[in-house]
N, C-alpha and C positions, 0 to 999 in steps of 0.2 A: 928738526924735521923728521927725525927717526920715527917718532910716534905717528906723525901724519902718514908716513909710508906704511906703517903697520896697520893703521886704520883702513887704508885703501885695500890692503890685502885681506883684512877681516871682512869687509863688505862683500868681497868676491867669494868668501867662504861661508856666507850666511846660509842657514837652512833654506831648502827650496820653498818652504812655507813663508819665508820672509824675503823681502827685496828692498833695495834702497836706491834713492836718486842722489847722485853725488854733486852737490853744489858748493863744495868746500873751497875749490880753487878756481874762481871765475876768471876767465881770460887765459887760462893756462892750457886749455885744450882746444883743438880745432873746432870751429863752429859746427862742422858737419857731424862731429861726434857727440856733442852735448850742448844745448843752448846755454847762454850765460845766465848768471844767477838772477838777473832782473827780468828774464823772459817770462811773459805772462800767458804762454800757451797752455791751454787746459789739458790736464792729463786725461786720457781716456779712462772712464770709470766703468767697471763691469756692472751690468744690470743684475745685481746680486742681492737686492734688498729682500728681506723676508716680509712678504705681504700676503694677506688674504684678500678676497674680493672687496673692492672699495664700495662700501654701502652708501645708500642715499643718506644725506645728513638727517639724523633723528631729531625729534623734538626735544628729547631728554639728552643729558650729557652721557657720553660713552663711559663705560666702567673702566677702571684702571687696567693697564696692560693690554688694552685693545690693540690689535696689530693692524695698523693702517699706514697709509702713505704719509711721509713726514711733512709734506707741504700742504696737506689738505686741511688739517685743523689749525686754528689760530694759535700762534706761539704763546699768547698771553692768557690762554685758558688754563688755570691751575688745576682743574679737575680732570684733565685728560693727560695720560702718559702715552707717548708714542713709542712703540716698540719697532725700531727701524734698524735691524742688525745687518751690517754689510758682511759679505763673505771675505772681502779684503778690506782691512782697516787702513785708511789713509791718514798718515801722521805728518804734521808739520812741526819742525823744530827750529826755532829762531834763537841763535846764540851769537854773542860777539866774539867769534873765533879768531878774528884777525888773521885769517888764513893766508892772505896775500902779503902780509907784513913779513919782515925779515925774521921776526920772532913771534910766532903765533901765541895765543893765550894758553898757557899750560892748564889753568884751572878749567876753562871751558872745553878744551880738548879732553880733559879728564871726564867732565860731565857727559860729553858726547860719547866717549868710550864706554862709560857705564850704561848709557842709554842703549847703545848697540848691543851690549851684552844682555840686557834685559830682553830685547827683541829676539835675540838668538834663543834664549831660554823659552820664551813664549812660542816661538816658531817650532821648537822641538816638541812642544805640547800640542801642536796642530794649528796654532793661530797663524793666519796669513796677514802680513802687514806690508805696507809700502811707505817708506820713509822719505820725506823731502826736507832737506836741510838748507837753511838760509843763514848766511853770515851777515848779521846786522852791522858789524863793524866796517864792512866794505860797501855800505850803501848810505845815501843821504836820507832814505826813508826807512823807518823801523822795520816794517813788514810789507811786502807787496800784497795787493788785493788777491792775487791768484792763490797765494798760500792760505789765505783765509777761506776763499771760496771752495777750494779743492779738497780740504782735509776734514776728517771727522774728529781728530784730536789735535789741538794746537798748543804746543808747549813753548812758552816764550812770547814776546821778547823778555829781557831780564830786568832792565831798569824801570823805575817807577814812571819816568817821563815817557819812555817808549810804550809801556803798557797803557798809560793814560791816553796817548795819541792814537793807539791802534784799536782800543776797545770799542769806540763808536762805529768802527767799520765792520764789526763782526756780523751784523745782520742775522741775529738769532743764534749764533754760535758763541762759544766762550773761549777765552784765553786762559791757559794755566800759568799762573805766576810761579816760577820754579824756585826762586831764591830770595826775592826782595820782600822782607816782612812788611814794609810800608804799603805795599800794594794791597794789603787787606782792606784799606779804606775804599778801594775801588770795587770790591766784591759786592757791596750793597747796590751798586748800579746795575748789576745783573749780567755783565759780560765778562767777568773775571772770576776765576776760582783760585783761591789762595792756598798753595801747597804747604809753605812753611808755617807752622803755628806761630801765633803772635805772642808778645810778652804778656798780654792779658791772660791768654790761655795758660801760660806757665804759672802766673800768679794764682789763678783760680785753682789749678791742680795743687800748688804748694799749700794753699789754705786748707784744702781737703786733707792733705797729708798731715798737716799740723794738728788738725782736729782729731784725726784718727789716733795719733800717737801721744798727744798731750795728756798726761795722767790727770785724773779727776782731782780738783783742788789745787793744781799747780798752774803757774803762769808762764807764758812765753816772755822772755826778755827781748825787747826791741831797742836796738841801739839807734837813736834818732839823730839825724843830721840837722842841727839848728843853725849852722853857719850860713846857709843860703837864705836869702830874704824870701824867695818864693820856693815852696816845696816842689820838688820834681814830680813829673806826671806819674812815673812808675811807683815811687814811694808813696805818693798820695793815694793811688789806687790800692796799694797793699794795705795801708792803714784803714782805708774805708772798708775793705773787704773783711779785715779782722773784726771790725765793729759790727758789720752787717751779719757776719756768720756767728757772732757771739763767742769769739775766741778770747779767753782770759789772757791779758798781757800787761806788762809793766814797762813803761818807757824809761830808758836810761840814756845819759849823754855820752857815756864811754863804757868800755868793758870793765873798767876799774870799779864801777858801781855794782857789778853783778856779784852776789855772794856765792862764789864757787865753793863747793864742799866735796871732799873726797868721798866717793861712793854714791854720789847723787848727781844725776845728769842735769846740767844747766842747759836748757833749750833756748837758743838765741837766734834772732834774725836781725838783719841790718837794713834799715830804711833810709836809703839815700840814692840819689841819681848821680852822685859824683864818684867817679872811679877811684880817686885817691882816698876818699873817705872810706869806701868799701874795702880797699886794699889794706889800709891801716887797721880797721876793725878786724878783718880776717886774720891778719898777722898776730894781733893781740890774742885772739881766740886760739890760734895755733900754738902760741907759747903756753897758754893755760892747758890746752889739751895735751901737749907734750909732757906736762908735769904730772897730770893725774888721769888723762883720758876720760874726763867726766864732762865733756862738752859735746853738744850736737848743734851744728850750724845749719839753719834752714835758709835756702835761697834759690834763685833762678840762675839762668846762664850768665846773668850780669856779674855774679860772684866770681866767675872765671875770667877776671880781667887780666891784663898783661902783667900786672905786678904781683899777682897771686900765684904761688908755685903749687905744684901737685902735693908736695909735703905739707903745705899749709892746709890744704883741703883735707888730707888724711888725718892730720893732727886734730883738726876741728871736727872730725867725723861728719863732714858736710853731707847733707841731704838736699840734693838739687833737683828741681823740676826743670828739665831742659828739652829743647826741641830735637836735638841730635845727640845720639850716643851710639857707639859701635861696641858691641859685646864680642870680643875676639874669641871667646869660648863657644860661641854659637856655631854649630856645624854649618849652617847656611852661609854665615860670614866667611868661614874657612874655605868653603867650596868656591865662593865668589873670588876670594883672593887668589886661590890656585888657578882658576880659570883666567882671571885678569892677567896674572903673571905670564901664563902660557901664551896668551894671545897678543899682549902688548909689550912684553919684555920689560915691564916696570912694575912698581908697587902702586896699588890704587890709593888715591887720596880721598879726602872727605867729599870732594866734588864728584868723584867716580861713584861713590856710594849713593850720593844724592841723585845723580843721573839715572842710576839703575832703579832706585825706589820710585822716582817720579814717573819714569816711563812705564814701569811694570804696573803700577796702580791704575793710572788713567787709561792705558790701553786695555787693561782687564775690565775696567768699567765700561768701555765702549763695546767690548766683546760680550758682556753680560746684558747690557741694557740698550745697546744701539746708539745711533747718532744723537739721541736726546739724553745721553748718559748723565748730563749735569743735573737733570731733574731727579735723579735717584741717588745722589751722593750720600744722603743720610741712611740709605738702605744697606750700604756695604762698606766695611772697614778692612784695613789690611795692615799687618805688621811687616815693616820693611827691614832692611839690613841696618840702616842707620836712623831712619825715621818711620813713624807710623802715620796712618791716615784714618781719621774718624771725623765725620761731618755730622752736624746737627741741623735741625730746621732753623734754629736761631743761635748765633748769627749765621745766616745762610752763606754757603759756599766758602767758608773759612775753616781750615783744618784745625781741629781742637785736640788732636792727639799729642800728648806730652809724656815723656819718659821720666820715671823716677830713678835717680842714680845715687848710690851711697858710696862714699869714700871711707873705707874702713881704716882704723888705726894700724892694722897690720899691712898697710900699703896695697891692699886689694881693692878693686872697684867692681861693684855689682849693680845690675839693673834689677829693681824690685819687681 
């Protein structure tokens, strides 16, 4: 509970340009001080929308970036962008904090801590924000309707089931899926924005990387898993993309079939959805790499399975396309770590970085483009501490930003 106490203290010390509503511990405060988490009372919103005079509806479609009232134009008109920028950005954050339990969720408290730090930094730059936090673990319903109705940016809930149940209630707004990769399937329905990149985005970036580095006339060796009766979805997609993008490759059944030569790099990928097969292949490549350092292993985050050690990745000179990577030499990362230690008296984890990046990007989007920010996702990208954000028109509302990471034989790791 030490972190929870520090979090409460931090909320009290936020910049004057940022404020927070505290719904972490429902039932532990007197009703007169703060309504319970399930309270549906509307927050008073300032009349602070940037608007010009509301025109009579024209016969022709308004040009992009026309400044008009958000409710006046139909939401399904793709030719109109509504610039509706609030002076105070209202943010809803729905996480399974388990705050009323004897042991709250460390991971989601870390996410929340990182999100608060992002709001502090944005507040220092002049942004005014109001944060409403909802603990989904302490309720039978994923998200109350009031949280959807009252906020400009809604991050969460977390699980696929909760997002699927909440998305139909959004009424023109969108949910940001902060952690669950499977929720990308819901983005096509229009009410979900997928923050974590999918495995298909990782694979697409990996194929681009291989094409850039594969010398003319040489082939990529692909260790194929033929033990499974049905080829896995990810390995099937990888093989299809190799063929579609015209990458030269040779299929082998094991690393023993690869003609390793000293002084010549053998470029290898593993096509399997089975972790034990991937682990065995990476270990074999690690042994070859330790002998002559003439191996380059291409893969996605799947290569970093529980059975693969850091040394295996370095020996195989792994080139991985991954969704998350923290460069501890980055000055911005170092500043974040120092600030996090000072405020919360502990080290930030991966969830802390993800909370910071997610909150910073989507609140910035709202500050730039207003309450219809989700219509402009493809217009603005951002490099975060652990993850990046880059959206395209297709697939709509699914983050495509993937980081390239190289594990060097000298035991250093760099982001390309």
